C-alpha positions, -999 to +999 in steps of 0.1 A: -664+106-742-681+135-759-714+127-741-696+132-707-688+169-715-706+191-690-712+163-665-700+168-630-668+150-620-686+132-592-714+119-614-714+081-615-710+066-650-722+032-663-705+018-694-727-008-711-708-027-738-723-055-757-690-074-759-678-092-728-645-098-745-638-061-752-649-052-717-625-078-703-596-066-724-601-029-714-605-035-676-577-061-676-596-092-667-588-109-700-554-108-717-556-097-754-539-119-778-553-102-809-564-067-818-536-051-798-541-016-812-578-017-805-572-028-769-545-002-764-568+026-777-597+013-755-574+012-724-561+048-731-597+061-734-607+043-702-577+056-683-585+092-695-621+087-683-610+074-649-585+103-645-613+128-650-635+113-622-632+120-585-634+093-559-672+098-557-676+096-594-676+059-598-674+041-631-693+008-635-692-017-663-724-036-670-726-060-700-758-059-721-768-085-746-763-072-782-792-073-807-817-076-779-838-044-784-818-025-757-825+011-766-791+026-759-773-004-775-794-001-806-786+036-808-748+028-805-751+002-832-768+027-856-741+053-848-713+027-855-729+018-888-729+055-898-692+057-891 
């Protein structure tokens, strides 16, 4: 969410997770039977993101294959490793 600071509310956003399961949990396509706290937190962050957008500021989800030399995914993995 920090990377969205300063962006216009009508700017489209693309979220590119490398986990189809996590993506399904957060957008509600898949019912979570485990990791309830993680799913709850993800949904809260997503709702906050959506509430900050206008009708023109669409939010898309596009899955990317993990560990496939995708520049942004590799950067996210490095940041996650750093904690």
